[in-house]
Each structure stands twice: as structure tokens, then as C-alpha cells.
C-alpha positions in Angstrom: 109.9 80.1 101.1 110.5 78.8 97.5 112.1 75.4 96.9 115.4 75.7 95.0 115.4 74.1 91.5 118.3 73.7 89.2 117.7 74.0 85.5 120.4 72.2 83.4 121.0 73.9 80.1 122.4 71.9 77.2 120.9 72.8 73.8 118.7 75.6 75.0 121.0 78.6 75.8 118.2 81.0 76.2 115.6 82.2 78.8 112.7 82.9 76.4 110.6 80.1 74.7 112.2 77.4 76.8 109.8 74.6 77.7 111.7 73.0 80.6 112.8 76.3 82.1 109.2 77.7 82.0 108.1 74.5 83.7 110.7 74.9 86.5 109.9 78.7 86.8 106.2 77.8 87.2 107.1 75.5 90.1 109.3 77.9 91.9 110.8 81.4 91.6 114.1 80.1 93.0 115.5 78.6 89.7 119.2 78.5 89.1 120.6 77.8 85.7 123.5 75.3 85.3 125.7 74.4 82.4 128.2 71.5 82.5 131.3 71.5 80.2 131.4 67.9 79.4 134.8 66.3 78.6 133.0 63.5 76.9 132.0 66.0 74.3 134.9 68.6 74.4 137.7 66.1 74.3 136.5 64.3 71.2 138.4 64.7 68.0 135.5 66.1 66.0 135.0 69.4 67.9 135.3 72.6 65.8 137.0 75.6 67.4 134.4 77.9 65.9 131.6 75.9 67.4 133.1 76.0 70.9 133.7 79.8 70.5 130.0 80.3 69.5 128.9 78.1 72.5 131.0 80.0 75.0 129.7 83.3 73.6 126.1 82.1 74.0 126.8 81.1 77.6 128.3 84.4 78.3 125.1 86.2 77.1 123.0 83.7 79.0 124.8 84.5 82.3 124.0 88.2 81.7 120.4 87.2 81.1 120.2 85.3 84.2 121.7 88.3 86.1 119.1 90.6 84.6 116.1 88.5 85.8 117.6 88.1 89.4 119.3 84.7 89.2 122.5 83.1 88.1 123.9 80.6 85.6 126.5 78.4 87.2 129.2 76.7 85.2 130.5 73.2 86.0 133.2 71.2 84.2 133.3 67.4 84.6 131.3 64.2 84.1 127.7 65.4 84.3 126.4 62.4 86.2 128.8 63.3 88.9 129.0 67.2 88.7 125.2 67.9 88.5 124.0 65.7 91.4 127.0 67.0 93.5 125.9 70.6 93.0 122.2 69.8 93.5 123.0 68.0 96.8 125.3 70.7 98.1 122.7 73.4 97.4 119.8 71.3 98.8 118.0 71.5 95.5 114.6 70.0 95.6 114.6 69.2 91.8 116.7 69.2 88.6 114.8 70.1 85.3 116.2 69.7 81.8 115.1 69.3 78.2 115.5 66.0 76.4 117.9 65.4 73.5 117.9 62.9 70.6 121.5 62.0 70.3 122.8 58.6 71.5 125.3 59.9 73.9 122.9 62.5 75.4 120.4 59.8 76.1 122.9 57.8 77.8 124.3 60.7 79.9 120.8 61.7 80.9 119.8 58.2 82.1 123.0 58.2 84.2 122.4 61.5 85.7 118.7 60.8 86.5 119.6 57.6 88.2 122.2 59.3 90.6 119.7 62.2 91.3 116.9 59.8 92.2 119.3 57.8 94.5 119.9 61.1 96.4 116.1 61.8 96.6 116.3 64.7 94.2 113.2 65.1 91.9 113.9 65.0 88.0 111.6 66.7 85.5 112.0 66.6 81.7 110.5 68.2 78.7 110.8 68.2 74.9 112.0 71.7 73.8 114.2 71.5 70.6 111.5 70.0 68.4 108.1 71.1 67.3 106.8 67.5 67.5 108.7 65.1 69.8 109.9 61.7 68.6 106.9 59.4 68.5 104.4 62.1 67.8 104.6 61.8 63.9 103.9 58.3 62.9 102.5 56.4 59.9 98.9 55.2 60.0 100.1 51.9 61.1 102.0 53.6 64.0 105.5 53.1 62.5 108.4 55.5 62.3 108.8 57.4 58.9 111.8 56.5 57.0 111.1 58.6 54.0 110.9 62.5 54.3 108.0 63.4 51.9 105.2 61.5 53.8 106.7 62.6 57.1 106.5 66.2 55.9 103.0 65.8 54.8 101.9 64.6 58.2 104.2 66.9 60.1 103.0 70.0 58.3 99.3 69.3 59.0 99.9 69.0 62.8 99.1 72.0 65.1 102.2 73.6 66.4 102.7 74.9 69.9 102.9 78.7 70.3 106.2 80.3 71.4 106.5 80.8 75.2 107.2 84.2 76.5 110.4 85.6 78.3 110.6 84.6 82.0 111.5 87.1 84.7 111.4 87.7 88.4 113.7 84.9 89.5 115.2 84.5 92.9 118.9 83.8 92.9 121.4 82.4 95.4 122.6 84.3 98.4 126.4 85.0 98.8 126.6 82.1 101.3 125.0 79.7 98.7 127.3 81.0 96.0 130.3 80.0 98.2 128.7 76.6 98.7 128.3 76.3 94.9 131.9 77.1 94.3 133.0 74.5 96.8 130.8 72.0 95.0 132.5 72.6 91.6 131.1 75.9 90.2 133.7 77.8 88.1 134.1 81.0 86.2 133.2 80.7 82.6 136.3 79.8 80.6 137.1 81.1 77.2 137.2 78.8 74.2 141.1 79.3 74.3 141.0 78.1 78.1 139.5 74.9 76.8 142.1 74.5 74.2 140.3 75.9 71.1 141.6 78.8 69.2 139.2 80.6 66.6 140.5 83.9 65.3 138.1 84.4 62.5 134.7 86.1 62.9 131.5 84.2 63.5 128.7 84.3 60.8 126.1 84.9 63.5 127.0 86.7 66.8 126.4 84.4 69.8 123.3 84.7 72.1 119.6 85.1 72.1 119.4 88.7 71.0 121.5 88.2 67.9 119.5 85.2 66.9 116.2 87.1 67.2 117.6 90.0 65.3 118.6 87.6 62.5 115.2 85.9 62.5 113.5 89.2 62.3 115.7 90.4 59.4 115.1 87.1 57.6 111.3 87.2 58.2 111.1 90.8 57.0 112.8 90.2 53.6 114.7 87.1 52.7 112.0 84.5 53.5 109.8 85.9 50.8 112.4 84.9 48.1 113.8 81.9 49.9 113.0 79.2 47.4 114.2 81.4 44.5 117.4 82.4 46.2 118.5 79.6 48.5 120.6 77.7 45.9 122.8 80.6 45.1 125.7 80.6 47.5 126.8 84.2 46.5 123.5 85.5 47.6 122.5 86.1 51.3 119.3 83.9 50.7 119.2 81.7 53.7 118.3 82.2 57.4 121.8 81.5 58.8 120.0 80.4 61.9 121.5 76.9 62.0 124.0 77.5 64.9 121.3 79.3 66.9 119.0 76.4 66.5 121.8 73.8 67.2 122.6 75.5 70.6 119.1 76.7 71.2 119.9 80.4 71.3 116.5 80.7 69.8 113.4 78.5 70.4 112.0 76.5 67.6 108.5 77.7 68.3 109.6 81.3 68.0 111.2 80.5 64.7 108.1 78.6 63.4 105.8 81.4 64.7 107.7 84.0 62.6 107.3 81.8 59.5 103.6 81.3 60.1 103.1 85.0 60.5 105.0 85.8 57.3 102.8 83.1 55.5 99.7 84.6 57.0 100.7 88.1 55.8 101.6 87.0 52.3 99.5 88.3 49.5 100.6 86.0 46.7 101.0 82.2 45.9 104.6 83.0 44.9 105.7 84.3 48.3 103.7 81.7 50.1 105.6 79.0 48.1 108.9 80.7 49.2 108.0 80.5 52.8 106.7 77.0 52.6 110.0 75.9 51.2 111.7 77.2 54.3 109.2 75.6 56.5 110.1 72.4 54.8 113.7 72.8 55.8 112.6 73.1 59.4 110.7 69.8 58.9 114.0 68.3 57.3 115.8 69.2 60.6 113.1 67.4 62.7 113.1 64.4 60.3 116.8 63.8 60.9 116.3 64.3 64.6 113.5 61.7 64.7 115.6 59.3 62.6 118.6 59.7 65.0 116.3 59.2 68.1 114.8 55.9 66.8 117.8 54.6 64.8 120.9 55.6 67.0 123.0 53.2 64.8 123.0 56.0 62.2 125.5 57.8 64.2 128.0 55.0 63.6 127.3 53.9 60.1 125.1 53.5 57.0 121.3 52.8 57.1 121.2 50.9 53.8 122.5 47.4 53.8 124.4 47.7 50.5 126.6 50.3 52.0 127.6 48.4 55.1 130.6 46.8 53.4 130.9 49.1 50.4 134.4 49.0 48.8 135.4 52.6 49.4 138.8 53.4 47.9 139.7 56.0 50.6 142.6 57.5 48.9 144.3 59.6 51.5 145.9 62.1 49.0 142.5 62.7 47.4 140.9 63.2 50.7 143.7 65.7 51.6 143.1 67.7 48.4 139.4 67.7 49.1 140.0 69.0 52.6 142.3 71.8 51.4 140.1 72.9 48.4 142.7 71.7 45.8 140.7 69.2 43.8 140.9 71.2 40.6 137.1 71.6 40.5 136.4 75.3 41.2 132.9 74.9 42.8 134.2 72.2 45.2 137.3 74.0 46.1 135.5 77.3 46.7 133.1 75.6 49.1 135.9 73.9 51.0 137.8 77.1 51.3 134.7 78.8 52.8 134.3 76.0 55.3 138.0 76.2 56.4 138.0 80.0 56.6 134.7 80.8 58.3 133.5 77.6 59.8 130.3 77.5 57.7 129.3 76.3 54.2 126.2 77.2 52.1 123.8 74.2 52.1 123.7 73.7 48.4 127.6 73.5 48.4 127.5 71.0 51.3 125.6 68.7 48.9 128.0 69.3 46.0 131.2 68.6 48.0 129.7 65.5 49.8 128.5 64.1 46.5 132.0 64.8 45.1 133.8 63.0 48.0 131.7 59.9 47.9 130.8 59.6 44.2 133.8 61.1 42.5 136.6 60.3 45.0 134.9 57.1 46.2 135.8 57.9 49.8 133.7 56.8 52.8 131.2 59.5 53.8 132.2 59.1 57.4 135.5 60.8 56.6 133.7 63.8 55.2 131.0 63.8 58.0 133.8 64.0 60.6 135.8 66.7 58.8 132.6 68.8 58.6 132.2 68.4 62.4 135.8 69.4 63.0 135.1 72.7 61.1 131.4 73.7 61.3 130.3 76.2 63.9 126.7 74.9 63.4 127.8 71.3 63.4 124.9 69.1 64.7 125.1 65.2 64.7 121.6 64.6 63.3 121.6 67.2 60.6 125.2 66.5 59.5 124.8 62.8 59.5 121.5 63.0 57.8 123.0 65.2 55.0 125.9 63.1 54.5 124.0 59.8 54.3 121.6 61.5 51.9 124.5 62.6 49.6 126.2 59.2 49.9 122.9 57.4 49.1 123.4 55.3 52.3 120.6 56.8 54.4 116.9 57.1 54.4 116.3 58.3 50.8 114.1 56.6 48.1 116.4 57.6 45.4 119.6 55.7 46.2 121.8 57.0 43.4 121.8 60.8 43.2 125.0 62.1 41.7 125.9 65.7 41.5 127.9 66.9 38.4 130.2 69.8 39.8 130.1 71.6 36.4 126.4 71.6 36.0 125.9 72.5 39.6 128.3 75.5 39.3 126.5 76.6 36.1 123.1 76.5 37.9 124.0 77.9 41.3 126.9 80.2 40.6 126.3 81.2 36.9 128.5 84.4 37.0 131.2 82.7 39.1 130.9 85.2 41.9 131.1 82.6 44.7 134.1 80.8 43.0 135.9 84.1 42.5 135.2 85.2 46.2 136.7 82.0 47.7 139.3 81.3 45.0 140.8 84.8 44.4 143.6 83.3 42.4 140.9 82.5 39.7 139.4 86.0 39.7 140.7 86.9 36.3 139.5 83.6 34.6 136.7 83.8 32.1 133.3 82.9 33.6 132.6 80.2 31.2 135.9 78.4 32.2 135.2 78.9 35.9 131.7 77.4 36.0 132.4 74.5 33.6 135.8 73.8 35.3 137.3 73.6 31.8 140.2 75.9 32.6 142.9 75.8 30.0 146.3 74.3 31.2 148.2 77.6 30.7 145.7 79.5 32.8 145.9 76.9 35.5 149.7 77.2 35.4 149.6 81.0 35.5 147.2 81.0 38.5 148.9 78.1 40.3 145.5 76.2 40.2 145.7 72.3 40.1 144.5 70.0 37.4 141.3 68.0 38.3 142.5 65.1 40.4 139.9 62.8 38.9 137.6 62.7 35.8 134.0 63.0 36.8 132.6 60.9 34.0 135.0 58.1 34.6 134.4 58.1 38.4 130.7 58.3 38.0 130.7 55.2 35.9 133.0 53.5 38.3 130.8 54.3 41.3 127.7 53.1 39.6 129.4 49.7 38.7 130.5 49.3 42.3 127.0 50.1 43.6 125.6 47.5 41.1 127.9 44.8 42.3 127.0 45.6 46.0 123.3 45.3 45.1 124.0 41.9 43.6 
């Protein structure tokens, strides 16, 4: 008779290519999935309704998948260090398996849960799953942590990558009697996002679940990846993978994603297409770089990495911040991007950099305000990637070029030369001449006619001001 093992899902909402789940299934056929709705996460003030909706959708698909392979995914709600051991003890589970995470809270939560399980005599087994190379595996020649991306990428890209693991099947589930015991121990029906207090009435850019993520990867790998480097900076073009939410929640395995890119690279017949694929692989490395940084420097989650930003004199004008949030700054490319975020819970990556630079360098507002607002809206919001991107834009993070300032007008001219993106998200400006749209130099009478605001600040003036403040901080 097989021993019962619980597999605790967190950021790995799939059955295929799941390192920890595969290890559990190798140990026993009687593997039951568990997911714990954690109030320490769900009750925070930086949770996006779109993100909760996507997560619940992924859990619904995962429950169906477990049913197909002969087992169950049980849902708990409560403090994980109490709820998981309580269920494991009630079901007489021999072990609880899960995949590690890099985030500060997750590390603390896992330690607490592990301690309680061990006290109860229940075996704990852990694996790394969400990274191609776990923290500590990519180090400098003197065994130090990389704090600059380019040398990290050179080393990371040369390391052999693990192959994708297959789909698991032939599980043995709980009997009706055991299901009753599980319910008595806290197992509940999967709630909706609305049940949890989160309302999202718009569509999701990517349908939840493993199948949709695989379909999107296949579509990207068949066509878009071959033009990725050329198209990725144009927000009006569908030129990116749009797999960020699936990777954040693990609806698809990173090894599966890498394998698809490697196969596309192998099948390429020109240096040009290989350069496009390599550019996307580099984005996957950025994802890992930020996760390694968060693992080794957890203080990043709370504040700046660079000393000169630890007491930076941010002006933090509340009215400017509100205008930025609502897409009413008077800078068309900035406002279009913010409207996209507010309406669909996602923003094109190039635009994330533009609006982040604008908030920090033009409005002189603390990057943490923007970081939090993004987390309150993004359906793919991930602490490591979001924090890394904001600190990069603010020049407060791990970046060898500390003062990178984006000019909204030149960015719009490069990335939205015909004004298609701006017109889509700012329909009130649809009849404005393209030259005015992309330079932001819209005549006053046209602004009045469209009801579009004047620029709230002057980019050149603010740029000089920021540089002066930075210079003073550097001493």
C-alpha cells in the first residue's frame, strides 16, 4: 500500500514539468495536491484583482487536471504553518513536498511550516522548480553573488539547462472517507475571486491554466520569437511572449519554456533569427537575475540597494502621483501606458520603463509608490521582477549606469512612431496629428477640444533638477 504524500502547490500551478511534484510521484502513487489561500498574502494592500482572478482560474484548471490523473487538489484557507500540518496529520500523510521560493515572506513561511511538520514527525522534501539555475549556482570566479546583469548573463547562458519533465499520470486519490476527514481538517471548495473580495470584470490577457500557457508558448515559438528583438519595443505590436503571468504562477514550467526557445534557436537558419531568439533568452535570464538578487538581498523588497538613494529627497507630490496613476499627466505615451495598466491589468514592458522613469526622474516621486501601484494592478505582478524593474528605472538598484533617464517624447517617436498605441488607449486624441501625438507638443486649442490636460511638468526642467539632487546625494 502506497504512503500518502501531500504536494503543496504555490507558484507551480501545473502537473507537467514540476520538479517537486515529480519527486513526490516517484516516491508514491498516492499524491494529493494542496493549495493554501494565505491571508498574509491575500489581505495585503498591494493585491491586484486581476491577479487573484488569474490565480483562481489556474487553480480551477489544476483541480480538473488532478481529477483527470486520478487524484485531488485540496484547497485550504488560513495560516499555512497551521493549515498544512493540520491537514497532513489528519490524513496521516507520511510527507509533505513543495518547491522553494525566493521571496522573503515565502522563506519565512516555509521555515515555520517545516518546523511544525517535523515536530509532528512528518517528512518534508523540497526542490527548486521556478528557476533554471537555483540561487548559489551562478557565482563569480571568486564565489560571490553577481550584482551586475551582463556578467551574470554570460555565465548563466553557458550553463547546461535541465530538460523539461514530462506530464505525470496514474495517481491514487483519496477515498470518500478520507475526503470527509480532509474537510473536517479544513479543506474547502475553491472560492471565486469575488468570494475573496476581489472583483475583476475585464478580460485576462492570457487565459488561466496550463493548457492556455502551452498554447501561447507554441504560438510564440512558431512565429513571434523569430522577430522578437525587432518587434519587442513596439507596444502596438503583439511582439512579446505574454507568458509573464503563467511564469509568475507556474502555469508553465521554466524548463518547458527554455526548451521551446532552444529548439527554435536550433532550427534557425540565419544569424538574424538567432539574434532574435537570443534576445528573448536574455529576458528569461533577467527574470532569474532578479530572483537571485531577491534571494540573496532580501532587503531589496523594502528599499533601495544603492546608498545614495537611502535618504533621497523625493518630492512625493500627491497630486502629481494621482495624475500619473490615472493617466492624466499630459504626456501621451505615459498616459496611454497607464490607461492600459488600469484597464487590462497589464502593460507592455517598454512602457513600464517609460512610466517608471517618468515617475521617478520627472515627477521626483519615490519609486516605491510606483512599485506598489503596479502590484495593485498587474495580473502578472511578481515581487522580484517588479522590484528589479523599478529599481533599475529609478537607478537605485543593481545597475552599472546609475542615471538612465527616458525622454517621453523620444521614446514615443522610437516605439510608437505612428501613434497607434497612443490612439488606442487615448481615444480622445485619435484625430490629433501623429507628429503632435508622438512629440507630445499638442497645441493648446487641440488639448482644449479633446479635454486633454497640459503637461504637469516640463521634462527638461525636471531632468536638470533630478540630476542636481542626485549630484548632491553623491556628495
